[in-house]
N, C-alpha and C positions, 0 to 999 in steps of 0.2 A: 739580379741573380746573387745568390749567397754562396760564399765559399764554405765548404765543409771539410773538417779534418776527420778522416776515417782511419781508425786503427784496426788492423787485422791481427788476431792472435791465431797462429796455426795449431793444428793438432800435431801429434807426434809422428806422422807418416811422411818422413822426409823423402823416402824413395818415391812415393806416389807424387809428391810435389815436384820432384825432378821430372817425372814422366809427363806431368800436366803443364809444366812451366812454360813451354813454348806456346801453347794455345792461350794460356793466361796472359802472357806478355803481348801476344798478337791482339787479344781483345782489348787490353789496356791501351795499346798503340792506336787502335781505332778511336777510343774515347779521347785520347790525347789529340789526335788529328782533328777531331770534331770540336776541340776547344773545351770539352767537358772535364777531362782529367788534366789538371794543371801540372802535377808531378806525382811520382810515387817511387817507392823503393823499400827494400827490406831493411829492418833494423840490423845493425852490426851484430854478428854472432859473438863478438868478444865481450866477456864479462870479467872485469878486473884482470885483464891481461890474459885470460884463458880463452882460447878459441872454442867456439861452440856453434852449432847450427842456428841460423837466425830463427827466432820464434815468432816473428810477425813482421808487419810492414805498416808504413804510413802512406796514405793517399790524400791528396788535396783535390777536391772535386767541386766544380761550379755547377749549381743546380738551383731550381726554383724552391725546392723544399726537401725535407728529409725523405719523404715518400719517393721522390724522384731518385735520390741517391740510392735508396734501398732497391728500387726497381732496376737501376743500372747495374749495381754490384751483385744482385741476385743472379745475373746472367754471366758473371765472371766464372770461367772454368774452374778456378779454385773453389768457389762457392758451390757450383754445381757438383763437384766431386766430393763435397763435404770436408774439404781441407781447412776451411776457416772455422775454427772452434768457437771463436767469439768475434764480434764486430761491433765497434762503437762508432757512432756518428755524432759529431758536435759541430754546430755552427762556429765559424772562426772569422774574426775580423782582422784582416791584414792591415797594419798601419804603415809599414815601410815595405818597399819591394814592388815587384812587377804586378802584383794582383790587388794592390790597394785601390779603392774606388775614389780616392780624393782628387785625382786629376780631372 
């Protein structure tokens, strides 16, 4: 299995994200429990010391290929609600840490 770094960029509907966040996190918790989602979290909203709404998130996903990552994340309530304006998926090779395959 490959580890993929997925970057979400949110649209500007912060109130709608707040409304959907509980189901979004419940869905990601299921993926995490299954060992598919390794970690995730929003980017910090602070830019040069100025507080702002987070505009995206980073997810690390273990999957067979990009198509599997797409299928899994297409079912994310944020995606289903159209809150993810952009999503990039890139293979990532951990060298150090708990997800490297060198052991």
